[in-house]
C-alpha positions, 0 to 999 in steps of 0.5 A: 602111402605118401612116398614119392619115387622116380624112375628114369630110363632110356626107353620106358618101363615096357616094350622091346627096348625097355632093358636097353641102355640109352645115350643122349644122341640115341634119344635125340635121333630116335625122337626125330629131333636131330633133324631139327638140330643140324649136324657137324657138317653145317657150321651155321646150325649149332649142334646141341650136345646133351639135349636129350639128357637134359630133357629127361632130367627136367621132365623127371624133376617136373614129375616130382614137383607135380607129385609133391603138389599132389601129395600136399593137396590130396595126401597121396604119394606116387611113382614118377616114370620118365624116359629119355625117348619120351621126353624128347618126343614131348620136346619136339613141339618146342623145337618145331614151334621155334621154327615158327617164330 
């Protein structure tokens, strides 16, 4: 009952693409973040390779840390379920906010 386990996927546990594999740039493009990052044809804007993979890993780590804190406080375990696509959608606010600074 105190077990904490994490699952990370490309597009989440349910839905039409749940069983599909994902690559970093697929998550970045499908989330809409690629429009904020520029491309190889524009040398003035850097291209951030690996951003989607990093976002998914960081969100998974945050989920595990939150689950550890909950287990310490309430004595229960839980499942952490993250996806590359949803992590990038969550990070869209960060990328959009960067433009307002």
